[in-house]
Chimera marker file (.cmm) of the C-alpha trace (Angstrom):
<marker_set name="trace">
<marker id="1" x="-16.747" y="11.668" z="-19.970" r="1" g="1" b="0" radius="0.5"/>
<marker id="2" x="-15.319" y="14.005" z="-17.226" r="1" g="1" b="0" radius="0.5"/>
<marker id="3" x="-18.949" y="15.780" z="-18.516" r="1" g="1" b="0" radius="0.5"/>
<marker id="4" x="-21.217" y="12.653" z="-17.839" r="1" g="1" b="0" radius="0.5"/>
<marker id="5" x="-19.772" y="11.861" z="-14.307" r="1" g="1" b="0" radius="0.5"/>
<marker id="6" x="-20.310" y="15.881" z="-13.666" r="1" g="1" b="0" radius="0.5"/>
<marker id="7" x="-23.988" y="14.815" z="-15.053" r="1" g="1" b="0" radius="0.5"/>
<marker id="8" x="-24.761" y="12.023" z="-13.037" r="1" g="1" b="0" radius="0.5"/>
<marker id="9" x="-23.262" y="13.970" z="-10.001" r="1" g="1" b="0" radius="0.5"/>
<marker id="10" x="-25.993" y="16.535" z="-10.508" r="1" g="1" b="0" radius="0.5"/>
<marker id="11" x="-28.435" y="14.058" z="-11.084" r="1" g="1" b="0" radius="0.5"/>
<marker id="12" x="-28.421" y="12.323" z="-7.856" r="1" g="1" b="0" radius="0.5"/>
<marker id="13" x="-28.454" y="15.585" z="-5.743" r="1" g="1" b="0" radius="0.5"/>
<marker id="14" x="-31.487" y="16.274" z="-7.317" r="1" g="1" b="0" radius="0.5"/>
<marker id="15" x="-32.473" y="12.971" z="-6.595" r="1" g="1" b="0" radius="0.5"/>
<marker id="16" x="-31.602" y="13.255" z="-3.080" r="1" g="1" b="0" radius="0.5"/>
<marker id="17" x="-33.242" y="16.579" z="-2.504" r="1" g="1" b="0" radius="0.5"/>
<marker id="18" x="-36.402" y="15.635" z="-3.847" r="1" g="1" b="0" radius="0.5"/>
<marker id="19" x="-35.873" y="12.597" z="-1.605" r="1" g="1" b="0" radius="0.5"/>
<marker id="20" x="-35.729" y="9.313" z="-4.280" r="1" g="1" b="0" radius="0.5"/>
<marker id="21" x="-32.973" y="8.020" z="-2.628" r="1" g="1" b="0" radius="0.5"/>
<marker id="22" x="-32.471" y="5.032" z="-4.652" r="1" g="1" b="0" radius="0.5"/>
<marker id="23" x="-32.429" y="7.043" z="-8.383" r="1" g="1" b="0" radius="0.5"/>
<marker id="24" x="-29.590" y="9.004" z="-5.812" r="1" g="1" b="0" radius="0.5"/>
<marker id="25" x="-27.425" y="6.305" z="-4.943" r="1" g="1" b="0" radius="0.5"/>
<marker id="26" x="-27.794" y="5.208" z="-7.890" r="1" g="1" b="0" radius="0.5"/>
<marker id="27" x="-26.678" y="7.445" z="-9.745" r="1" g="1" b="0" radius="0.5"/>
<marker id="28" x="-23.492" y="8.491" z="-6.935" r="1" g="1" b="0" radius="0.5"/>
<marker id="29" x="-21.937" y="5.246" z="-7.558" r="1" g="1" b="0" radius="0.5"/>
<marker id="30" x="-22.248" y="5.740" z="-11.018" r="1" g="1" b="0" radius="0.5"/>
<marker id="31" x="-20.930" y="9.322" z="-11.310" r="1" g="1" b="0" radius="0.5"/>
<marker id="32" x="-17.863" y="8.411" z="-8.942" r="1" g="1" b="0" radius="0.5"/>
<marker id="33" x="-17.839" y="4.510" z="-11.212" r="1" g="1" b="0" radius="0.5"/>
<marker id="34" x="-16.677" y="7.585" z="-14.056" r="1" g="1" b="0" radius="0.5"/>
<marker id="35" x="-15.018" y="9.644" z="-12.542" r="1" g="1" b="0" radius="0.5"/>
<marker id="36" x="-12.343" y="7.034" z="-11.137" r="1" g="1" b="0" radius="0.5"/>
<marker id="37" x="-12.458" y="5.536" z="-14.635" r="1" g="1" b="0" radius="0.5"/>
<marker id="38" x="-11.907" y="9.155" z="-16.392" r="1" g="1" b="0" radius="0.5"/>
<marker id="39" x="-8.441" y="9.776" z="-13.697" r="1" g="1" b="0" radius="0.5"/>
<marker id="40" x="-7.640" y="6.201" z="-14.580" r="1" g="1" b="0" radius="0.5"/>
<marker id="41" x="-7.536" y="7.169" z="-18.885" r="1" g="1" b="0" radius="0.5"/>
<marker id="42" x="-6.124" y="10.247" z="-17.838" r="1" g="1" b="0" radius="0.5"/>
<marker id="43" x="-3.215" y="8.983" z="-16.221" r="1" g="1" b="0" radius="0.5"/>
<marker id="44" x="-2.313" y="6.190" z="-18.806" r="1" g="1" b="0" radius="0.5"/>
<marker id="45" x="-2.680" y="8.718" z="-21.199" r="1" g="1" b="0" radius="0.5"/>
<marker id="46" x="0.133" y="10.813" z="-19.331" r="1" g="1" b="0" radius="0.5"/>
<marker id="47" x="2.302" y="8.176" z="-18.933" r="1" g="1" b="0" radius="0.5"/>
<marker id="48" x="1.972" y="6.985" z="-22.766" r="1" g="1" b="0" radius="0.5"/>
<marker id="49" x="2.975" y="10.731" z="-24.066" r="1" g="1" b="0" radius="0.5"/>
<marker id="50" x="5.323" y="10.900" z="-21.622" r="1" g="1" b="0" radius="0.5"/>
<marker id="51" x="6.856" y="7.318" z="-23.138" r="1" g="1" b="0" radius="0.5"/>
<marker id="52" x="6.756" y="9.203" z="-26.454" r="1" g="1" b="0" radius="0.5"/>
<marker id="53" x="8.437" y="12.291" z="-26.243" r="1" g="1" b="0" radius="0.5"/>
<marker id="54" x="11.300" y="10.484" z="-25.477" r="1" g="1" b="0" radius="0.5"/>
<link id1="1" id2="2" r="1" g="1" b="0" radius="0.2"/>
<link id1="2" id2="3" r="1" g="1" b="0" radius="0.2"/>
<link id1="3" id2="4" r="1" g="1" b="0" radius="0.2"/>
<link id1="4" id2="5" r="1" g="1" b="0" radius="0.2"/>
<link id1="5" id2="6" r="1" g="1" b="0" radius="0.2"/>
<link id1="6" id2="7" r="1" g="1" b="0" radius="0.2"/>
<link id1="7" id2="8" r="1" g="1" b="0" radius="0.2"/>
<link id1="8" id2="9" r="1" g="1" b="0" radius="0.2"/>
<link id1="9" id2="10" r="1" g="1" b="0" radius="0.2"/>
<link id1="10" id2="11" r="1" g="1" b="0" radius="0.2"/>
<link id1="11" id2="12" r="1" g="1" b="0" radius="0.2"/>
<link id1="12" id2="13" r="1" g="1" b="0" radius="0.2"/>
<link id1="13" id2="14" r="1" g="1" b="0" radius="0.2"/>
<link id1="14" id2="15" r="1" g="1" b="0" radius="0.2"/>
<link id1="15" id2="16" r="1" g="1" b="0" radius="0.2"/>
<link id1="16" id2="17" r="1" g="1" b="0" radius="0.2"/>
<link id1="17" id2="18" r="1" g="1" b="0" radius="0.2"/>
<link id1="18" id2="19" r="1" g="1" b="0" radius="0.2"/>
<link id1="19" id2="20" r="1" g="1" b="0" radius="0.2"/>
<link id1="20" id2="21" r="1" g="1" b="0" radius="0.2"/>
<link id1="21" id2="22" r="1" g="1" b="0" radius="0.2"/>
<link id1="22" id2="23" r="1" g="1" b="0" radius="0.2"/>
<link id1="23" id2="24" r="1" g="1" b="0" radius="0.2"/>
<link id1="24" id2="25" r="1" g="1" b="0" radius="0.2"/>
<link id1="25" id2="26" r="1" g="1" b="0" radius="0.2"/>
<link id1="26" id2="27" r="1" g="1" b="0" radius="0.2"/>
<link id1="27" id2="28" r="1" g="1" b="0" radius="0.2"/>
<link id1="28" id2="29" r="1" g="1" b="0" radius="0.2"/>
<link id1="29" id2="30" r="1" g="1" b="0" radius="0.2"/>
<link id1="30" id2="31" r="1" g="1" b="0" radius="0.2"/>
<link id1="31" id2="32" r="1" g="1" b="0" radius="0.2"/>
<link id1="32" id2="33" r="1" g="1" b="0" radius="0.2"/>
<link id1="33" id2="34" r="1" g="1" b="0" radius="0.2"/>
<link id1="34" id2="35" r="1" g="1" b="0" radius="0.2"/>
<link id1="35" id2="36" r="1" g="1" b="0" radius="0.2"/>
<link id1="36" id2="37" r="1" g="1" b="0" radius="0.2"/>
<link id1="37" id2="38" r="1" g="1" b="0" radius="0.2"/>
<link id1="38" id2="39" r="1" g="1" b="0" radius="0.2"/>
<link id1="39" id2="40" r="1" g="1" b="0" radius="0.2"/>
<link id1="40" id2="41" r="1" g="1" b="0" radius="0.2"/>
<link id1="41" id2="42" r="1" g="1" b="0" radius="0.2"/>
<link id1="42" id2="43" r="1" g="1" b="0" radius="0.2"/>
<link id1="43" id2="44" r="1" g="1" b="0" radius="0.2"/>
<link id1="44" id2="45" r="1" g="1" b="0" radius="0.2"/>
<link id1="45" id2="46" r="1" g="1" b="0" radius="0.2"/>
<link id1="46" id2="47" r="1" g="1" b="0" radius="0.2"/>
<link id1="47" id2="48" r="1" g="1" b="0" radius="0.2"/>
<link id1="48" id2="49" r="1" g="1" b="0" radius="0.2"/>
<link id1="49" id2="50" r="1" g="1" b="0" radius="0.2"/>
<link id1="50" id2="51" r="1" g="1" b="0" radius="0.2"/>
<link id1="51" id2="52" r="1" g="1" b="0" radius="0.2"/>
<link id1="52" id2="53" r="1" g="1" b="0" radius="0.2"/>
<link id1="53" id2="54" r="1" g="1" b="0" radius="0.2"/>
</marker_set>
């Protein structure tokens, strides 16, 4: 999932450099959502692992 967030971030940067502001904004938004979803799943995974090891 982090891979896709980085992929959309790269697409956003390239689109921004080329002047496609609509595509850049959308790609940046998707990248942000995926990144925070990745962080949430990472936190849940770490909590579950800590609970299981006790």
